[in-house]
C-alpha positions as CSV (number, residue, x, y, z in Angstrom):
1,X,121.7,140.1,105.6
2,X,123.1,137.5,103.2
3,X,121.3,139.2,100.3
4,X,122.8,142.5,101.1
5,X,126.3,141.0,101.2
6,X,125.7,139.2,97.9
7,X,124.4,142.5,96.3
8,X,127.5,144.4,97.5
9,X,129.8,141.7,96.3
10,X,128.2,141.6,92.9
11,X,128.3,145.4,92.5
12,X,132.0,145.4,93.6
13,X,132.9,142.7,91.1
14,X,131.1,144.5,88.4
15,X,133.0,147.7,89.1
16,X,136.3,145.8,89.1
17,X,135.4,144.1,85.8
18,X,134.5,147.5,84.1
19,X,137.7,149.1,85.5
20,X,139.8,146.3,84.0
21,X,137.9,146.5,80.7
22,X,138.5,150.3,80.5
23,X,142.2,149.9,81.3
24,X,142.6,147.2,78.7
25,X,141.0,149.4,76.0
26,X,142.6,152.7,76.9
27,X,144.6,154.4,74.2
28,X,147.8,154.5,76.3
29,X,148.0,150.7,76.2
30,X,147.4,150.4,72.4
31,X,151.0,150.6,71.4
32,X,152.2,148.0,74.0
33,X,149.4,145.6,73.2
34,X,150.0,145.9,69.4
35,X,153.7,145.1,69.9
36,X,152.8,142.0,72.1
37,X,150.3,140.9,69.5
38,X,153.0,140.8,66.8
39,X,155.4,138.7,68.9
40,X,154.2,135.3,67.7
41,X,154.8,136.3,64.1
42,X,158.4,137.4,64.5
43,X,161.3,135.0,63.8
44,X,163.0,133.5,66.7
45,X,166.7,134.2,66.9
46,X,168.8,131.0,67.2
47,X,171.5,130.7,69.8
48,X,174.3,129.8,67.4
49,X,173.0,131.3,64.3
50,X,172.7,127.9,62.6
51,X,169.7,125.7,62.2
52,X,170.0,122.1,63.0
53,X,168.1,119.6,60.9
54,X,167.9,116.0,62.1
């Protein structure tokens, strides 16, 4: 009985993993993920418009 539960759980987790992988690589998410990938490279706006050097 335990082996059956382990097998079902393994298969379920595999299906969930593949579903997330397909969602992440789908074409409709490409533009959003490309924009998020560029965020660290963009300049950060300052609050006052001046830079403080101490």
